[in-house]
MIVEX-372097 format. One record per residue: x, y, z of N, C-alpha, C, O, CB in turn. Coordinates in steps of 0.05 Angstrom, whole numbers, plus 5000, padded with zeros to 4 digits. Atoms other than C-alpha are relative to their C-alpha. Glycine has a CB too. Layout:
XYZXYZXYZXYZXYZ
...
END
This chain:
501749765000500050005000501850255000503650275016498150005025
498349775003502950674979499350205023497150215032499650134973
500449804980503851235029498450234989498550294965502750105011
501749775008499051825027499750195023499450105046497349904989
500449814979498352465066497149985011495449894996500650294991
502750034989492352485113498050204987498850404975500050055030
502149825009485752795094498250065023497349885038498349874976
501549914977481853205145497750184991498250384977501850145021
502449845006474753485138499750205024498850125045497449834996
500049814978475154125179497250075010496850185032501450264992
502749954990467554175183499449815024497549865039497949954978
500450174977468153595233500650145026499750065047501849754997
499349844976471054105281497550125014497450155038502050224993
502549894989464054395289498249795012496349865025498650164978
501750224990461153715305501149885026499649855045499849784978
498750124976466153425355502850115002504750004991500049694999
497449874998471853885373502249825011504349815000499850255017
498050174987475453405419501149794981503549754979498949875025
499250225019475552835368501650124977503750014970497649854990
498649895023477653285310502750105008504750064993498350224988
497449894991483153635349502149775003504449814996499750155026
498250234997486252955367500849884974503249814970498749795018
499350115026485852695296501850194985503750114971497449944984
498449795013488653355270502949985011504849984995498850275005
497350004988494553335319501549754992503949774987499750015030
498650255007496152605304501050014971503249924965498249765004
499349995028496152735229502450194996504350124981497650104984
497849815005500653345233502549935016504750005007499150285009
497650094986505353045285501549804983504049794983499249885027
498750205017506652485236501050114973503250054964498049774994
499549925027506552855170500850304997502450374980497749954983
499649715004506553615179498450104976498650344969502950064996
501549945024501953595118497349865002497149645013501549914974
502650135004494553445105498450144979498950384973498549995027
502049885018489153555054497650085016496449915029499349814977
502249894984483753995084497550024982497550164962500650275012
502549985015476653885058497950135019498550195042499049724990
502149874984470154185082500650295008499550395027499549845025
499049734993473454875081498050224991498250445001502650054987
502049815008467655225047500850214980499250394974499150145024
499249825020471655594995499049904973499749684964503150044999
501250095025467755554929502049944978504150084977498050204990
498250065022471055234869500450234981502650274971498949764984
499749785019469655844826501950225010503250354994497350124994
498149804989473656294874502949914994504550074986499650025031
497450115006479655834865500650014970502750094962500349715010
499650005029478655754790500550284989502250314971497549884986
499749735010478056504779502850115006504050254990497950185011
497449914992484456634817502249874983504150004974500549955029
498150145016488356104780500050094971502050124958499549695001
500349905027485656344713501250284997502650334977497150014991
498849735001487557064728503049995001504450144987498950185023
497150044998494556834748501149914973503150014963500749805022
499150105026495256444683500050214979501950234962498349764991
500249785020493057044642502350205004503450304985497350145002
497849814995498157494676502649884991504250024977500150075030
497450125007503957014667500349954970502549924961500349745015
499850035029502256944593500850264986501350264962497349904989
499249745011503857684583503050004992504549845004499450235019
497249985007510457874550501750085024500750215042500450204977
498249944978516457924597500250305005500450395028502749884995
499749714997517058674583497650125014497850315030500350134973
502449904987509858774606500049925030499550085047497449894987
500050094972510558344669502150165016501750215040500749705001
497949854986516958724687499150275010500450395027502450024982
501049744990512859364696499049975028498750175042497850104981
501350054974510059044759502049885020501149755039497649834997
498050094982516658874792499750145027499350385028502850044989
500149884974516458984867502850085009504750044994498849815020
497449934989522059244911501749755004500749545012499750155027
498150234996528158784912500649955029501949755036502650054985
499550034971528258874988497949815011496149895026499950275014
501850214990524558225002497949924980496649714984498650115024
502050075021520058224940497349945012496149745004501149764983
502550064986513958274984497550064984495349984991499950155026
502349935017509458554929500849984971503150024964499050295007
499650005028508658474855501549774988501749565000501450254993
498850215016512258074803502949935008504550125012499950074970
497350104995518457654818500849824977499649614973500249855028
499450145025521757414754501349735003502449665024501750174982
498750265002524256734734503050035008504350225000499749894971
497250014994531056564764500850175025503150225028501550104978
499449834976530456974829500449845025502349875040497950205004
500050144975528956484885501349724998501049594977497149975011
498950274998532655854906499549905028499350055047503049994992
500350124973531755364963502550045016504750065005499249714997
497649984982536355435023501949774993501249544992499149985030
497850185005543055095008499949884972501549704965499949775020
500150105027540954954936502050154982502450394985497150024988
498149875018546055094881498550154978499450364969501949794987
501549895023540855244827497550155009496350085029499349784981
502649864995535055734825497749824992498049644975499950274985
502450155008528055454821499050094973499550314964497850045021
501149945027524555414754497150115003495249974998499949744983
502749884995518855894770500250304999502350425003498949915026
500449724996516356604768497550035017495849855017499850164972
502349984983511256884816499250295005500650474997500549865027
501149734995507057474840499050005029497549825037497750074980
500749984972506057704912497850205005497850424994502450065017
502149824990499858004944500049985030500249765042497249924988
499950004971499758215017497950195012496150294998502750075010
501849824986496158645069500650284991502850384994500349975031
499649735011495159335038500850215021502150415014497650104986
499349814980496059695105502949975008504050155022498249985024
497250034994503059415112501850104977503950224981500749705005
498649905024505259565040498049994977496549804974502649824994
501949995022501359774979500449784980502749724972500250284986
499850215020499759214931500450124972499850364967497549835001
499649935027501559244858498149844983497949604985503049954991
502150155015496059074808500550044970500550264960497250105008
499749985029497158914734497450104987495250004993500849734988
502449895013492459314690499149844976496849874968500650294991
500750165024492558834631498049785005496649694987502449894987
501850214992488558304669498050125020498650145044501549755013
501849844984482458674694499049875025498450005045497750094983
501150144977480058134742502149905019501549775039498349764990
497850094983486858004773499750105028499749945047502850084989
500249894973485958474832497649885015498049795038499750304999
502450094985478858264850500249705007499549635029497550054983
499950294995480157514844502149945022501749765038500749854975
497950054980486557554886499150115027499749985048502650144992
501049904974483257984940497949825012497949785036498850294996
502050184990477457504945501249745012500649665034498049924978
498850254990481756874951501850055024502049885042501549864978
498449934977486457234999498250005026499049885046501350284997
501849984977480557385046499049725009498949665032497750184994
501050274994477856665041502249835013501649695033499049874975
497950154989484556355055500850105028501649945045502550004982
499449894974485856825113498049905021498849835043499950314999
502050104982479256605145500649715007500349625030497250034988
499450284995481055875136502549965017502649795035500449854973
497550024984488155975164499450055029500549915046502050204989
500649944972485356285227498449785013498849725037498450275002
501550234990480555705235501849775006501649645027497849914979
498150224995486155205228501850065024502449885039501849964974
498349934977490455585278498549985026499849945047501150284996
501550054976484855535328500149715008500349645031497050094996
499850284995485154785321502949945011503249795030499549834974
497350034991492754815329500350085029501549945045502050174983
499949904972491955225393498949805019500049755040498550275002
501250194982487254725424501749745002501949635024497249924990
498350234999491754145405502450045019503449855032501049924972
497649944983497554495441499350075028501050145044501550234987
500949944973493354615503499950305006500150385029501849865019
500149714997492955365491497150104998495349954991501850144979
502649885005487055835490499449994970501250024953499950305010
500750035029483255755424500950244983501550214960497049964998
499349765015484856475404502950085004503550325000498150235008
497249944994492256435421501450154978502850354983501549745006
498649875023494556635351498750254990499950414975500349804978
501649795013489157135336501350285001501550414981497250025013
498849734998492557765363502950004992504250214994499750105028
497250025009499257525337500250014970502449994959501349755011
500050015029497257565264499650284987500150314963497949824990
500849745011495158295256502050134981501450224960499350195022
497949875015501758565231501949814987504149884979501650195017
498350205014504557925202499850034970497650084959499149725008
499949975029506757955129499149754986500649624973502850084992
501150235013502157405106499850054970498650254962497249925011
499849965029503257325031498549794984498749554990502950014991
501150185020499157024975501950014976502650234967497150084992
498050025022503856784920498849844977498349604979502649875009
500850145025501256624850502549914985504250084978498150184982
497550115012506456164818499549884973497449764968501249785019
499950125027507855974746502649844997504749964998499650214977
497750175008512455384732499949974970498249824960500049725016
500150025030513955464657500549724990501749565004501950204988
499450255012514354884609503149955000504650144997498949994971
497150075000521054514612500649874973499949644968500749815024
499450105027523754424542502749864999503449734979499950234980
497450134999530654184563499949785021500149845045502350215007
500250224980530053494596502549965017502449815037499349754986
497550044985537353544620500450235020502550255032502349994980
499849784981535954164663500849895027499549715037497450175002
499050114975539854064728498250075024498449945045502850095005
501749924978534654414771497249904996496349844974500150315003
502850085000527554234789498250245003499350465008499349795022
501749774999521454674790500250145027500350395028497149924995
499549894974522254784865501649805016500549585022497450095015
498350194986528054454902498949945028497350095039502950115001
500850084974527154094968500450225020502550345022501549755009
499949784981525554595023497849975021496149805019499750274985
502149984980521454755085499050294999500650474993501049925029
501049735000516955365089500850155025501450035046496950004998
499049834978518955945134497950055021498650065045501050264989
502249884984512256145164498749825020499849615027498050114981
501550174981507055865213498749774986499449544991497950175014
501250215016502755485164499750114971499750354967497249925011
500449935028501855475088497549864991497149624996502449934983
502350125014495355365050500650004971501750204960497350155007
499450035029495955124978497649934984496349724989502349804996
502150075019490855144923501349964973503450084967497750224998
498950065027492054874853502149795001504049804985501150254989
497950214997495954254874499349754984500649544987500349935029
500950245014492253784827502049894980502149654975497450064986
498150105020497753754775502349855013503149915036501150244984
497950174989503253244785502550165006503050364992500749774981
497449884994509853444816500650055029502950035038500250264986
499549944972508853624889500549745015499049555013497650155012
499350244985512253124935500850085029501950305033502449854987
499449964972513053075011501849785010501549555003497450015017
498250204988518552725050498749875024498050015044502750135007
501250144977515752195097502149975021504550015017498949734991
498150054978518852025164501849774994504049745006498449945026
498350235008521551395131502050084978503649924969498249784989
498149905019525551835083499249954971500949964953502649875004
500950045027521251695022498650254989497250395004498049764999
501549785013518752214972497249894993496949694979501550104975
502850095003511152154972498650204982498250434990498549965027
501549815017507352464913497450075012496049895023499649884971
502649924991501352864932498150014976498250194960500150285014
501950015022495852664885497750185006497550295028499049714996
502349834997489453044875498149895021497149665018498650054973
502150064981484753024935497750194993497950425001500950015030
502149825011478353294904498950195022498150105043497849844987
501149804982476053934937501750085023500950225041497449905010
498349954977481953974983501950234996502550314973501749755006
497949804999486754525002502249885017501749805040499050285011
497850114985493554275024500950205021501250445015502449924981
499049834978495854555091502549865012502449635020497850055022
497650114987502854455118501250195021500850445020502149944979
498749864979506754675179502650134989504050014974500749815024
497649875007512355185170502050005023501449925045499450294991
497850004980518955285207499350155025500150075047502550124988
500649844976516155815254498349845020498849855044498650264993
501750164983510855345281501649765011501249685033497549904985
498350224991515954785285501750095023502049955043501849904977
498449894978520455225328498350045025499149975047501450274991
501849944977514655445372499249755015499049755039497550154990
501050254988512454725384502349805005501849575012498049874982
497750174995519554445391499849744984500449524994500249935030
500350225020518153995330497749815007497649594995502649854998
502550164996511753705360498450004975497149814968498450105024
501249975027508853965295502350064981503450284981497850234999
497649975016514353865243499550154974497450124961501149734994
500049875026515854295183501349804980503849774980501650285001
499150235016516453755130501250094974500250274960497649824995
498749945025521153785071498249924977496949714977502749854998
501650055024517553825004501350124975503150294978497150105003
498849905025519153974931497949984978495949854980502549844993
501650035025516054054862501949904978503650054969498650274992
498250125020519453584813499050044972496650104967500449705006
500749985028519553614738498549754992499549534996502550044982
501550235009514153154709501349864977503049974963497150074993
498950165022515752604660498550054974496150124974499949705007
501349995026514352624586498850264992499950484998497949794999
501249765010509653114554499050195022498750435017497749934982
500949834979507253374621502150225007501450445016499449845025
497949804995513953734628499850244981500950454987502849874997
500249795020512154144567497550175004496850334987499949884972
502349844993506054444601500650175024502350105041497549825005
499749834977505555014650498649885025496749735022498950284995
501250074975503954894723499450255017501250425019501749795016
500749764985500255404766499149915028497749715031497750164986
501050054973499055414841500050275015501350465007501749795015
500149764983497455924896500349925029498449845042497350154995
499750044971500555824964499550255015499850485005502949905006
500749784982498456265022501749975025501149795041496950015006
498050034978504156375072499150175024499250415022502850084990
501049864976501456555141502350075019503649895030497949835014
497849904983506356985180498850145025496850285022501850194985
500849844976505657255252501250274999503050334982500849855026
498849734997507257965272503049965006503849775019498650165022
497150034997514858075271500949985029503049855034501450234987
499150014972515158165347499149755015499849725038499050255014
500850244987512057495362502549835006504149784988497949844983
497750174993517057055399499549724991497349614994500550025031
500150285009518556365372501249825020501949595013501349974973
498850174979521356105438498149755004495749785002500350155026
501550244996519155385451497850035021498450145043501849765007
502250004981512355335485500749825024501849605020497449934987
499450164977512955075556498749724999499949535009499250145026
501450265002507954515541501349814980500549584978497250054993
498750175020512554255486502949935009504549834993500150144973
497350054990518754205530499849845026498249905043501550275005
499850154975520453695584502949895002504649954986497949775002
497350104995526553315611501049844976503449834971500149835025
499250165023526552855550500050154974501350074955498249764998
500249845025525053395499500750295007499050465009497249984988
499049734995529354005514499550184976499550084953502950005009
500449815022528154625472502449994980504750034988499650295010
497950045020532054515407500850254986502650254968499249794981
499649765016531955235383500750245018499850265041497550074984
499249764985535155885405497750214999496250224980502650124988
502149794999530556465426500350194977502550274969500150155027
500049835023528556905368497250104995495249975001501149854975
502749905008522857345343499549914972501349834957499950315002
500850075027518957195280501450184979502250094958497050014996
498749825018521857815248503049944995504049954973499850285010
497250085003529057605262500349754984502149734967501249975028
499850255015527856915235499450044971500749934954498149785012
500749955028524457165172502350144986502950064963497550184999
497849865012530157645158502349804993503449814971501150225018
497950205004535157075165499449824976501149774959500449835026
500850195021531356605119499750134973500450014952497449875007
500349865026529857125065502850044987503050024963498750275003
497349975011537357235057501049734990502449724969501950105022
499050265008538556485052498849914973500149764959499249805021
501450095024533556394995500250214977499150164955497149945005
499449815022535757014955497950224997498050374977500249854975
502049795003529757464967500650255016499150445016497349905009
499049764986533557945012503050014997504349815002499150005030
497149975005540458214996501550065025504050095025500550214979
END
């Protein structure tokens, strides 16, 4: 029997909180990844966002370059092919992307050539933000915290929606993959548009496990910040996007991850409930802002 990431229906949380929280915790303690169903985000909201992203990325490079964001972190706007690489990777990833964030932290950049781009991204941003807060309430209960533990820690966090285009691969000998093995920086990541082949997760047994399409699901994974906070009780699992075989490599791949970040001053010190004599805190004290700065430099998004 092949390995597969867990599937969790979050609407079960409204039926039996205790049971769902335990199943949720067991799944994420083992995998750090799960497919979330019952989330209530309509298919057309997801489809419209993916379609708007595809239309933007189909524009000429000279047009897309008008929407370049600041090179100081690339928190808004277009980030061209060949910019980002995974930590410790020799080669850059085979992708281009576009960032949307909270407008009160930094003004968003909106391409004028795709009229529905702004509205579709704003709608899916709001929907994913609601889902992320719901998931973090479950995380809080699993960790024995107040249900709203994370709520006031998210207000000034630079949560980013990233529309990604992995272009067709016409050179089968390319030494790099679409996205090299890495762990996410943030608290949790929500991913829509994962139906196409390529996304793989590293199991505890050291095997690469392909994530097939789980109909109606949004993939949610733990990031490094939550791993630090929980002293690896909730692990940030290594994952990658590999180049597909055959003709699939000659097609574009689109996805939209939603990276949930806490406010920069939130401390990532190990929670007391995740530390004991057998499990000493494995991480040095640090704020979310300090950790983010360190990691952005490692992946090439901050000079």
